[in-house]
TIDOKE-192104 format. One line per field, with one value per residue (C-alpha): residue number from 0; residue in three letters; x, y, z. Coordinates in Angstrom, 1 decimal, always signed. Layout:
% TIDOKE-192104
seq <- [NUM;...]
type <- [ala;...]
xx <- [X;...]
yy <- [Y;...]
zz <- [Z;...]
//
This chain:
% TIDOKE-192104
seq <- [0;1;2;3;4;5;6;7;8;9;10;11;12;13;14;15;16;17;18;19;20;21;22;23;24;25;26;27;28;29;30;31;32;33;34;35;36;37;38;39;40;41;42;43;44;45;46;47;48;49;50;51;52;53;54;55;56;57;58;59;60;61;62;63;64;65;66;67;68;69;70;71;72;73;74;75;76;77;78;79;80;81;82;83;84;85;86;87;88;89;90;91;92;93;94;95;96;97;98;99;100;101;102;103;104;105;106;107;108;109;110;111;112;113;114;115;116;117;118;119;120;121;122;123;124;125;126;127;128;129;130;131;132;133;134;135;136;137;138;139;140;141;142;143;144;145;146;147;148;149;150;151;152;153;154;155;156;157;158;159;160;161;162;163;164;165;166;167;168;169;170;171;172;173;174;175;176;177;178;179;180;181;182;183;184;185;186;187;188;189;190;191;192;193;194;195;196;197;198;199;200;201;202;203;204;205;206;207;208;209;210;211;212;213;214;215;216;217;218;219;220;221;222;223;224;225;226;227;228;229;230;231;232;233;234;235;236;237;238;239;240;241;242;243;244;245;246;247;248;249;250;251;252;253;254;255;256;257;258;259;260;261;262;263;264;265;266;267;268;269;270;271;272;273;274;275;276;277;278;279;280;281;282;283;284;285;286;287;288;289;290;291;292;293;294;295;296;297;298;299;300;301;302;303;304;305;306;307;308;309;310;311;312;313;314;315;316;317;318;319;320;321;322;323;324;325;326;327;328;329;330;331;332;333;334;335;336;337;338;339;340;341;342;343;344;345;346;347;348;349;350;351;352;353;354;355;356;357;358;359;360;361;362;363;364;365;366;367;368;369;370;371;372;373;374;375;376;377;378;379;380;381;382;383;384;385;386;387;388;389;390;391;392;393;394;395;396;397;398;399;400;401;402;403;404;405;406;407;408;409;410;411;412;413;414;415;416;417;418;419;420;421;422;423;424;425;426;427;428;429;430;431;432;433;434;435;436;437;438;439;440;441;442;443;444;445;446;447;448;449;450;451;452;453;454;455;456;457;458;459;460;461;462;463;464;465;466;467;468;469;470;471;472;473;474;475;476;477;478;479;480;481;482;483;484;485;486;487;488;489;490;491;492;493;494;495;496;497;498;499;500;501;502;503;504;505;506;507;508;509;510;511;512;513;514;515;516;517;518;519;520;521;522;523;524;525;526;527;528;529;530;531;532;533;534;535;536;537;538;539;540;541;542;543;544;545;546;547;548;549;550;551;552;553;554;555;556;557;558;559;560;561;562;563;564;565;566;567;568;569;570;571]
type <- [met;ala;tyr;ile;thr;ser;gln;gln;gly;asn;val;pro;trp;asn;leu;leu;glu;leu;his;gly;glu;arg;thr;val;phe;gly;arg;his;pro;ser;ser;gln;ile;val;leu;asp;asn;glu;ala;val;ser;arg;his;his;ala;gln;ile;leu;glu;ser;his;gly;his;phe;phe;leu;glu;asp;leu;lys;ser;arg;asn;gly;thr;leu;val;asn;gly;arg;pro;val;asp;gln;pro;thr;glu;leu;arg;asp;asn;asp;ser;ile;thr;leu;cys;asp;phe;glu;phe;his;phe;his;glu;gln;arg;pro;asp;pro;pro;pro;lys;thr;lys;ala;phe;arg;gln;glu;leu;gly;asp;ser;gly;ser;asp;asn;ser;arg;tyr;phe;ala;val;gly;val;glu;pro;val;asp;asp;asp;ser;gly;ser;ser;ser;ile;val;ser;lys;leu;ser;met;ile;ser;ile;gly;arg;glu;gln;val;val;ala;asp;pro;glu;ala;lys;leu;gln;ala;val;leu;glu;ile;ser;lys;ser;leu;gly;gln;val;leu;glu;leu;asp;glu;val;leu;thr;arg;val;leu;asp;gly;leu;phe;glu;ile;phe;pro;gln;ala;asp;glu;gly;phe;val;leu;leu;asn;glu;pro;ser;ser;thr;thr;pro;val;ile;arg;ala;thr;arg;ser;arg;ser;glu;ser;gly;asp;arg;thr;pro;ser;ile;ser;leu;thr;ile;val;arg;glu;ala;met;gln;ser;gly;glu;ala;ile;leu;ser;ala;asp;val;met;gly;asp;asn;arg;phe;leu;gly;ser;gln;ser;ile;ala;gly;met;gln;leu;arg;ser;met;ile;cys;ala;pro;leu;met;gly;gln;asp;gly;gln;ser;leu;gly;val;ile;gln;leu;ser;ser;arg;asp;val;arg;leu;pro;phe;glu;glu;ser;asp;leu;asp;val;leu;ile;gly;val;ala;thr;gln;gly;thr;leu;ala;ile;glu;asn;ala;ala;leu;his;ala;lys;val;leu;arg;gln;arg;asp;leu;asp;arg;glu;leu;glu;phe;ala;thr;gln;val;gln;leu;gly;phe;leu;pro;asn;lys;arg;pro;glu;ala;ala;gly;leu;asp;phe;cys;asp;tyr;tyr;glu;ala;ala;asn;arg;val;gly;gly;asp;tyr;phe;asp;tyr;val;glu;leu;pro;gly;gly;arg;val;ala;val;ala;ile;ala;asp;val;ala;gly;lys;gly;ile;pro;ala;ala;leu;leu;met;ala;arg;leu;tyr;ser;ala;thr;arg;tyr;his;leu;leu;ser;gln;pro;asp;leu;gly;leu;ala;leu;ser;asp;leu;asn;arg;asp;ile;ser;thr;ser;gly;leu;gly;his;arg;phe;ile;thr;cys;val;leu;ala;val;val;asp;pro;ala;ala;gly;his;val;ala;val;ala;asn;ala;gly;his;leu;pro;pro;leu;ile;arg;his;ala;asp;gly;ser;ile;thr;glu;phe;ile;ser;gln;his;pro;gly;met;pro;leu;gly;ile;val;pro;asp;gln;glu;phe;arg;gln;gln;glu;his;pro;leu;thr;pro;gly;asp;thr;trp;leu;met;phe;thr;asp;gly;val;thr;glu;ala;met;asn;ala;asp;ser;glu;ile;phe;gly;thr;gln;arg;leu;lys;gln;ser;leu;ser;gly;ala;pro;gly;glu;leu;asp;ala;met;ile;leu;ser;ile;val;ser;asp;val;glu;thr;his;cys;gly;asp;arg;asp;gln;ser;asp;asp;met;cys;leu;thr;ala;phe;arg;cys;met;asp;ser;ala;thr]
xx <- [+56.8;+58.3;+58.4;+60.4;+59.2;+61.1;+61.0;+63.3;+63.2;+59.9;+58.8;+56.9;+55.9;+57.1;+56.5;+58.7;+57.9;+61.0;+61.2;+63.8;+66.6;+68.7;+67.9;+70.9;+71.0;+73.6;+74.5;+75.2;+72.4;+72.5;+71.3;+67.7;+67.3;+69.3;+70.3;+71.6;+74.0;+77.8;+78.1;+76.5;+78.8;+78.2;+77.0;+76.3;+74.3;+71.9;+68.9;+69.2;+66.2;+66.7;+63.8;+61.5;+64.1;+65.6;+69.2;+70.9;+74.5;+76.9;+78.9;+82.1;+80.6;+82.6;+80.2;+78.6;+75.0;+73.0;+70.1;+68.3;+71.2;+73.8;+76.6;+76.2;+79.5;+78.0;+74.7;+72.0;+68.5;+65.8;+62.8;+59.5;+59.7;+63.5;+65.0;+67.7;+70.0;+72.3;+73.9;+71.0;+68.5;+66.2;+64.0;+61.8;+61.5;+58.1;+57.2;+53.7;+52.4;+51.9;+49.0;+50.0;+49.9;+46.7;+46.4;+49.5;+49.7;+52.0;+54.7;+55.8;+59.5;+62.9;+63.7;+65.7;+65.0;+61.9;+61.9;+62.7;+60.2;+62.6;+61.7;+63.0;+60.5;+57.4;+54.1;+51.1;+47.5;+45.6;+41.9;+41.1;+39.0;+36.7;+37.4;+33.8;+33.5;+34.4;+33.0;+30.3;+28.8;+28.7;+26.1;+23.7;+23.7;+23.1;+19.7;+19.1;+16.5;+15.4;+16.2;+14.7;+14.3;+17.7;+19.8;+20.1;+22.2;+22.7;+21.3;+23.7;+23.2;+23.9;+27.1;+28.4;+27.7;+29.5;+32.5;+32.7;+32.5;+35.3;+37.4;+36.7;+37.6;+40.9;+42.0;+42.3;+44.3;+48.1;+48.7;+48.8;+47.0;+44.1;+43.9;+43.5;+41.0;+38.8;+38.9;+37.7;+35.1;+33.7;+33.5;+31.7;+29.1;+28.6;+28.5;+26.5;+27.0;+30.8;+31.9;+35.6;+37.9;+41.7;+44.5;+47.8;+50.8;+54.2;+57.0;+60.8;+61.4;+59.1;+59.1;+55.3;+52.6;+52.0;+48.6;+48.3;+44.5;+41.6;+37.8;+35.4;+31.7;+32.2;+31.0;+34.5;+35.8;+39.1;+38.5;+41.6;+40.8;+40.6;+43.5;+44.4;+47.8;+46.5;+43.9;+46.3;+49.0;+46.6;+45.4;+48.8;+50.5;+47.8;+47.0;+43.3;+40.4;+38.9;+35.2;+34.0;+30.3;+31.0;+34.6;+34.1;+32.9;+35.3;+37.3;+40.2;+40.8;+40.0;+43.7;+44.0;+43.9;+43.8;+40.5;+38.9;+39.1;+37.9;+34.2;+33.9;+30.9;+31.7;+34.7;+35.9;+39.6;+41.3;+45.0;+46.4;+48.3;+50.8;+51.4;+54.5;+52.4;+53.8;+51.4;+51.5;+49.2;+45.5;+42.2;+39.7;+36.2;+34.5;+31.1;+29.8;+26.1;+25.0;+22.0;+24.1;+26.9;+29.0;+28.1;+30.0;+28.7;+30.2;+33.6;+33.4;+32.8;+35.8;+38.0;+37.0;+37.8;+41.0;+42.1;+41.5;+43.0;+46.2;+46.6;+46.0;+48.6;+51.2;+50.5;+50.8;+54.1;+55.3;+54.3;+56.2;+59.2;+59.0;+58.8;+61.8;+63.7;+62.7;+64.0;+67.2;+67.7;+67.4;+70.0;+72.2;+71.8;+72.8;+75.8;+76.8;+76.7;+78.6;+81.3;+81.6;+82.1;+85.3;+86.8;+88.6;+86.4;+89.4;+92.9;+96.0;+97.4;+101.2;+103.8;+105.2;+102.7;+99.6;+97.0;+94.1;+91.7;+88.8;+86.5;+83.5;+82.0;+80.6;+77.7;+76.3;+78.9;+82.3;+85.6;+88.1;+89.7;+92.0;+93.1;+95.4;+97.1;+99.0;+102.1;+104.6;+107.3;+105.2;+105.0;+101.8;+100.9;+98.8;+97.1;+95.2;+93.7;+91.4;+89.3;+88.6;+84.9;+82.3;+79.1;+78.4;+80.9;+83.7;+82.6;+82.5;+86.1;+87.1;+85.7;+87.8;+90.9;+90.3;+90.7;+93.5;+95.6;+95.4;+96.3;+99.4;+100.6;+100.5;+102.0;+105.0;+107.6;+108.8;+106.4;+107.4;+106.7;+103.4;+102.3;+103.5;+101.4;+98.4;+98.7;+98.7;+95.7;+93.7;+94.8;+93.5;+90.3;+88.0;+86.6;+86.9;+89.1;+89.3;+92.5;+93.4;+95.9;+97.4;+100.2;+101.3;+103.4;+104.8;+105.7;+108.5;+109.2;+111.8;+113.9;+113.1;+112.0;+108.9;+108.8;+106.7;+105.6;+103.5;+101.2;+100.4;+99.0;+99.6;+102.8;+102.4;+103.3;+105.5;+105.0;+108.2;+108.3;+109.3;+106.2;+108.0;+106.5;+108.2;+106.6;+107.7;+108.7;+109.2;+112.4;+110.6;+107.1;+104.8;+101.6;+98.2;+97.1;+95.2;+97.0;+100.1;+99.8;+103.6;+104.6;+107.1;+107.1;+110.0;+109.8;+111.7;+112.7;+112.6;+113.7;+110.9;+111.8;+110.1;+107.5;+107.1;+103.5;+102.8;+99.7;+98.3;+95.2;+93.1;+92.6;+89.1;+91.1;+93.4;+90.8;+88.0;+86.6;+84.9;+82.3;+85.1;+86.3;+89.5;+90.8;+92.1;+95.4;+98.6;+100.0;+96.9;+97.0;+100.6;+99.7;+96.7;+98.8;+101.6;+99.2;+96.9;+96.8;+99.4;+96.9;+96.3;+92.5;+92.3;+94.9;+92.7;+89.5;+91.3;+92.3;+88.8;+87.4;+89.8;+88.7;+85.0;+85.6;+87.4;+84.4;+81.8;+78.3;+79.5;+78.6;+81.4;+82.1;+84.6;+85.2;+87.5;+89.8;+92.8;+94.9;+97.8;+100.3;+102.9;+106.1;+106.0;+109.1;+109.0;+109.0;+112.7]
yy <- [-9.4;-9.6;-7.5;-6.8;-5.6;-3.7;-4.1;-1.6;+1.2;+3.1;+1.5;-1.7;-2.5;-0.9;-2.4;-2.1;-3.5;-4.7;-3.0;-3.7;-6.2;-4.7;-3.2;-1.9;-1.5;+1.0;+4.3;+6.0;+8.3;+6.4;+3.2;+2.3;+1.6;+4.1;+3.0;+5.9;+4.1;+4.3;+0.6;+0.1;+0.3;+2.7;-0.1;-2.9;-5.5;-6.0;-8.1;-9.3;-10.6;-13.2;-14.9;-14.6;-15.7;-13.3;-13.5;-11.6;-10.7;-9.0;-6.2;-6.8;-4.9;-4.3;-5.9;-8.5;-9.5;-12.4;-14.5;-16.3;-15.6;-17.1;-15.0;-14.4;-15.2;-15.7;-14.9;-16.7;-17.3;-15.9;-17.9;-16.6;-15.0;-15.2;-12.7;-10.3;-8.6;-5.7;-4.5;-3.3;-3.4;-6.4;-7.1;-10.0;-11.2;-12.1;-13.7;-12.3;-9.0;-9.6;-8.3;-5.7;-6.7;-5.9;-2.3;-1.3;+1.7;+2.2;+4.8;+7.3;+7.5;+6.3;+2.8;+2.9;+6.6;+7.2;+11.0;+11.6;+12.7;+12.4;+8.8;+6.9;+4.0;+4.0;+2.1;+3.7;+2.5;+2.9;+2.2;+0.7;+2.7;+1.1;+2.3;+2.3;+5.9;+7.5;+9.6;+7.0;+7.5;+11.2;+11.3;+9.0;+11.5;+14.6;+16.2;+17.4;+20.1;+20.5;+23.6;+23.6;+20.5;+18.8;+20.8;+20.1;+21.6;+20.5;+22.5;+24.1;+21.4;+18.7;+20.5;+20.6;+16.9;+16.2;+18.2;+16.1;+13.0;+14.1;+15.0;+11.5;+9.8;+11.7;+10.8;+7.2;+7.8;+8.0;+7.9;+11.3;+10.3;+8.8;+11.9;+14.2;+11.8;+11.7;+15.5;+16.1;+13.3;+14.6;+18.2;+17.0;+15.3;+18.6;+20.8;+19.3;+22.5;+21.9;+20.9;+20.8;+20.5;+20.2;+20.3;+21.9;+21.3;+22.9;+20.5;+20.9;+19.7;+22.4;+26.2;+26.3;+24.3;+20.8;+19.2;+16.3;+15.5;+16.4;+15.7;+16.5;+15.8;+15.5;+12.3;+11.2;+12.0;+13.0;+16.7;+18.8;+21.2;+25.0;+26.3;+30.0;+30.7;+34.2;+32.9;+30.2;+32.7;+35.2;+32.5;+31.2;+34.5;+36.1;+33.1;+33.9;+32.0;+33.5;+33.4;+34.7;+34.4;+35.6;+35.0;+36.6;+39.8;+39.9;+43.1;+41.2;+39.0;+41.3;+41.3;+37.6;+36.2;+32.6;+33.2;+34.8;+31.6;+29.2;+30.0;+29.7;+31.3;+30.7;+29.6;+29.1;+28.6;+28.0;+27.9;+24.8;+26.5;+24.4;+24.5;+26.6;+29.3;+28.4;+27.6;+24.0;+24.6;+25.3;+23.5;+24.9;+24.2;+25.8;+25.8;+26.7;+26.9;+30.6;+29.4;+28.0;+30.3;+29.5;+31.6;+32.8;+29.9;+27.6;+29.3;+28.6;+24.9;+24.8;+26.5;+23.9;+21.0;+22.7;+22.9;+19.2;+18.4;+20.2;+18.3;+15.0;+16.1;+16.9;+13.6;+11.7;+13.5;+12.6;+9.0;+8.9;+10.3;+7.7;+4.9;+6.4;+6.6;+3.0;+1.9;+3.9;+2.4;-1.1;-0.2;+1.3;-1.8;-4.0;-1.8;-2.0;-5.7;-5.9;-3.5;-5.4;-8.5;-6.9;-6.4;-9.3;-11.6;-13.2;-12.2;-13.9;-16.8;-16.3;-17.7;-15.1;-12.4;-11.0;-8.8;-6.6;-4.2;-1.8;-0.3;+2.1;+4.0;+7.5;+6.7;+3.3;+2.9;+4.4;+4.8;+3.5;+0.2;-2.3;-5.8;-8.7;-10.7;-13.8;-14.1;-16.9;-17.6;-16.8;-13.1;-11.1;-7.9;-5.3;-2.6;+0.5;+3.2;+6.2;+7.0;+10.7;+11.4;+9.3;+7.4;+5.0;+6.5;+6.1;+2.6;+1.6;+2.8;+1.0;-2.2;-1.6;-1.0;-4.2;-6.5;-4.4;-4.3;-8.1;-8.7;-6.5;-7.7;-11.3;-10.4;-8.3;-9.4;-5.9;-3.7;-0.5;-2.0;-3.4;+0.1;+1.6;-0.9;-0.3;+3.5;+3.0;+0.7;+3.3;+6.2;+4.6;+3.0;+5.8;+6.4;+10.1;+12.6;+10.7;+10.0;+7.4;+7.7;+4.3;+2.6;-1.0;-3.0;-6.5;-8.3;-10.9;-12.8;-15.0;-12.0;-10.0;-6.8;-4.8;-3.4;-0.2;+1.8;+4.9;+6.8;+10.1;+8.3;+9.1;+7.3;+4.3;+4.5;+2.0;+1.4;-0.2;-2.6;+0.2;+2.2;+4.8;+5.8;+6.2;+7.7;+5.8;+8.5;+7.2;+8.3;+7.9;+9.4;+9.4;+11.2;+9.6;+7.0;+8.2;+11.6;+10.9;+7.6;+7.1;+7.8;+5.3;+4.2;+2.6;+0.4;+1.1;-1.7;-1.4;-4.0;-6.2;-6.1;-8.5;-6.7;-3.8;-2.9;-1.2;+0.9;+1.9;+4.3;+6.7;+10.4;+9.6;+9.0;+12.0;+14.4;+13.4;+16.7;+17.8;+20.5;+23.1;+22.1;+20.7;+17.6;+14.6;+14.9;+12.8;+13.9;+12.7;+9.5;+8.9;+9.5;+7.2;+4.4;+4.8;+4.5;+1.7;-1.8;-4.3;-6.8;-6.0;-6.0;-4.0;-1.5;-0.8;-0.4;+1.9;+4.2;+4.2;+5.0;+7.9;+9.2;+8.9;+10.7;+13.5;+13.9;+13.8;+14.1;+15.3;+12.9;+11.1;+13.0;+10.6;+6.9;+5.5;+2.6;+1.1;-2.0;-3.2;-6.0;-7.1;-9.2;-11.6;-13.0;-16.2;-14.3;-14.0]
zz <- [+23.7;+27.1;+30.2;+33.3;+36.7;+39.3;+43.1;+44.6;+47.1;+47.1;+43.9;+44.9;+41.3;+38.1;+34.6;+31.5;+28.1;+26.3;+22.9;+20.2;+20.1;+22.9;+26.3;+28.3;+32.1;+33.3;+35.0;+31.7;+30.4;+27.0;+28.7;+28.2;+31.9;+33.9;+37.4;+39.5;+41.8;+41.8;+42.2;+38.8;+35.8;+33.0;+30.8;+33.2;+31.5;+28.6;+27.5;+23.9;+21.9;+19.2;+17.5;+20.4;+23.0;+25.5;+26.8;+29.6;+29.2;+31.7;+30.0;+31.9;+34.9;+38.0;+40.4;+38.2;+37.3;+38.9;+37.5;+40.2;+42.5;+40.2;+38.5;+34.7;+33.0;+29.5;+27.7;+29.7;+28.4;+30.6;+31.7;+33.0;+36.4;+36.5;+39.0;+37.7;+40.3;+39.5;+42.8;+44.9;+42.1;+41.5;+38.5;+37.4;+33.8;+32.4;+29.1;+29.4;+30.8;+34.5;+36.5;+39.1;+42.7;+44.7;+45.9;+44.0;+41.7;+38.7;+39.5;+36.9;+37.9;+36.9;+38.1;+41.3;+41.9;+44.0;+43.7;+40.1;+37.5;+34.6;+33.8;+30.9;+31.3;+33.4;+33.5;+32.0;+32.1;+28.9;+28.4;+24.9;+22.6;+20.1;+16.6;+15.4;+14.4;+11.2;+8.4;+7.7;+11.2;+10.8;+8.1;+10.1;+13.0;+10.9;+11.1;+7.6;+6.5;+2.9;+0.8;-2.6;-4.6;-4.3;-1.9;+1.8;+4.6;+8.2;+11.1;+13.6;+16.3;+13.8;+12.6;+16.2;+16.6;+13.4;+14.5;+17.7;+15.6;+13.4;+16.5;+18.0;+14.8;+14.4;+17.9;+16.7;+13.6;+13.3;+9.6;+7.9;+4.7;+6.7;+8.9;+5.9;+4.2;+7.4;+7.7;+4.1;+4.3;+7.5;+6.1;+3.0;+5.1;+7.1;+4.0;+1.2;-0.8;-1.0;-4.5;-3.9;-0.9;-0.5;+2.1;+1.3;+3.6;+3.8;+3.1;+3.5;-0.1;-1.7;-1.7;-2.1;-0.2;-1.6;-2.2;+0.2;-0.1;-2.3;-2.4;-5.2;-5.9;-9.6;-11.1;-12.1;-8.6;-9.9;-10.8;-10.2;-7.3;-8.0;-6.0;-5.7;-4.2;-3.5;-1.0;+0.4;+1.1;+2.7;+5.1;+5.9;+6.3;+8.4;+10.4;+10.0;+8.3;+5.2;+4.2;+0.8;+0.0;-3.5;-4.6;-8.0;-6.5;-3.5;-3.6;-1.7;-4.8;-7.8;-8.9;-9.0;-12.5;-11.2;-9.3;-12.3;-14.2;-11.5;-11.6;-7.9;-6.1;-2.4;-0.4;+3.1;+3.9;+7.3;+8.2;+10.0;+12.8;+14.8;+18.5;+17.9;+16.1;+12.6;+9.8;+8.6;+5.6;+4.8;+4.4;+1.9;+0.8;-2.2;-3.9;-7.4;-6.3;-6.0;-3.9;-1.1;-0.1;+2.9;+6.0;+9.1;+11.1;+8.5;+9.0;+12.7;+12.0;+9.6;+12.2;+14.8;+12.4;+11.3;+15.0;+15.6;+12.2;+13.1;+16.3;+14.4;+11.7;+14.4;+16.1;+12.8;+12.1;+15.6;+15.1;+11.8;+13.5;+16.2;+13.6;+11.8;+15.0;+15.8;+12.4;+13.0;+16.4;+14.9;+12.3;+14.9;+17.1;+14.2;+13.5;+17.1;+17.1;+13.9;+15.2;+18.5;+16.4;+14.9;+18.4;+20.1;+22.1;+23.9;+24.8;+23.5;+25.4;+24.9;+27.2;+29.5;+28.5;+30.0;+28.2;+29.2;+27.4;+27.8;+25.1;+25.5;+22.6;+23.2;+21.0;+20.2;+17.5;+17.5;+15.6;+18.2;+17.4;+19.0;+18.1;+18.8;+16.0;+16.9;+14.7;+14.0;+16.5;+19.6;+18.7;+19.3;+17.5;+19.4;+17.4;+18.6;+16.4;+16.4;+13.3;+12.8;+13.5;+15.3;+14.6;+11.7;+9.1;+11.6;+12.4;+8.8;+8.3;+11.5;+9.9;+6.9;+9.1;+10.9;+7.9;+6.3;+9.5;+10.0;+6.4;+6.4;+9.8;+8.6;+5.2;+6.3;+8.9;+9.3;+11.3;+9.5;+6.1;+7.3;+8.5;+5.2;+3.2;+5.5;+4.9;+1.1;+1.4;+3.5;+1.3;-1.9;-0.5;-1.7;+1.8;+1.6;+3.4;+6.7;+8.6;+11.2;+14.0;+14.8;+16.7;+16.2;+18.6;+18.1;+21.3;+20.9;+24.2;+22.5;+21.3;+24.4;+22.7;+21.5;+18.0;+17.7;+14.6;+15.2;+12.7;+14.5;+17.6;+21.3;+22.4;+24.7;+28.4;+30.2;+33.9;+35.3;+38.2;+40.6;+39.6;+37.5;+34.2;+30.8;+27.8;+24.6;+22.1;+18.6;+16.9;+13.5;+14.0;+11.0;+10.1;+10.5;+8.0;+4.9;+4.4;+2.3;+0.3;-0.2;+3.4;+4.7;+8.4;+10.4;+13.4;+16.6;+19.1;+22.9;+25.5;+26.9;+30.6;+33.0;+35.2;+32.7;+31.8;+28.4;+28.1;+24.7;+24.6;+22.5;+23.1;+24.5;+27.7;+27.8;+26.4;+28.7;+30.1;+33.3;+33.9;+34.1;+30.6;+32.1;+30.2;+32.0;+30.2;+29.9;+33.3;+35.2;+33.2;+34.2;+37.8;+37.6;+36.0;+38.6;+41.5;+40.0;+41.4;+40.1;+38.7;+35.0;+34.9;+38.2;+36.8;+33.7;+35.7;+38.2;+35.3;+33.9;+37.3;+37.7;+34.3;+35.2;+38.6;+36.7;+34.3;+37.0;+35.5;+32.1;+29.3;+27.5;+24.3;+22.6;+22.4;+25.0;+24.4;+26.4;+26.0;+28.0;+28.1;+30.5;+30.4;+33.3;+35.0;+33.0;+29.6;+29.3]
//
């Protein structure tokens, strides 16, 4: 386990425990550590954990990341007390939990925001609680009084003490099965006259309540509990507890055939009411001894235990949800790393050509895709695509597209034939009714032209040396991949002019929307491209900045991908 501390603004000391394999710093709300500063990139940097070692990686941020004052240009292993600087924010890495500075309190606020109460991570002081209580301690504290020769019951004061013990015990349990077991064990210690007890809970997979725990005093210990759905439904629908000193003679249940055959004498049943007012199930105790019926005071005790039990059940459900989410986060993190592994980790080094790209998923995994494929004769293929949908299904199809695109580009010298073969491959892959928009471009400096084939994708934009913009409209447009298996595509050639910049992009750029539901649109993109700096990386970042400015505080709803290439003066 490792930690980072923050020393910024009005937060003199703030502690964060590093959970999971990836912790992202950035301005975007999806980041684990949100830094509200325009100088911080949406996804600025990340800490990765691998086999107990922690590495800091800059995510191509605009203003860079420092470790001990030195820029991070590759994953850098963190050592104890290393300083991490992101713009105006300073953190320290700790291999062990550090002690807080003297006279310093832990602040419950977002890192870097001294006035916010919407914290994502904050330091919390927790006092340990000894788990030395349970059902076994309850019986030792019961004050028992004799009734007859063999029967005993607890006096009222002892019952109250036992309820408190049950409550204390439940506060330390997070597993549902253990919660229910402790509840029944505690109730059987309080009520020696109880012969049977059970807990029924509503579950999404069943139309009727499901038995989740039982308790019996029978010698075998496995006696099937006597359950009447008449009583259960009455308690759940009314939201009120039920006491019957003589079940067989109770006018409320005379019509129930199930009760008639149970040979029960006395019964208490209480609903488990959630915080939202909905019934989660019931808890019931029953007795066959006519000498020891349940009384109203017993019902009060059961209601008190049921209330505490309900809280423990909801806490257990929340705990299980957190664990499931943690597992899902781990799977998503793995999927993210796998997907990023399919994207190019370096740009082509082709004589006379310059390349640049930008990729940002709306979720942790996305369906946008781009790639560079170096071909014989100094040619370079540039691919960009958008898989319908988002999340893991789209990412899986993107991975399939990656391998198929490379194979067909290397197998077919003609770009139209390569795209046709790719379409047949995707259409017959058995991946369901999903389609892919795609545009392929092969840059050939020797021949002085660019070959383009388009499958339902947004047309590339060309920024000429004088700043004017041309939209490349294909004379042979095709439908997206995966719709018509036998569709044929044709390539179209365009001169490769020195100084021209080609921009290929997905609809996450043009359809980016602001708070007034206005999209960025192709016209704004053309204006942004025309006015952007000349250097290729700066040009891409300027466009991204214009898109972010347009969207304002509205979250990104679609993946965003751009790639550009330029023919320099020496190319022809």
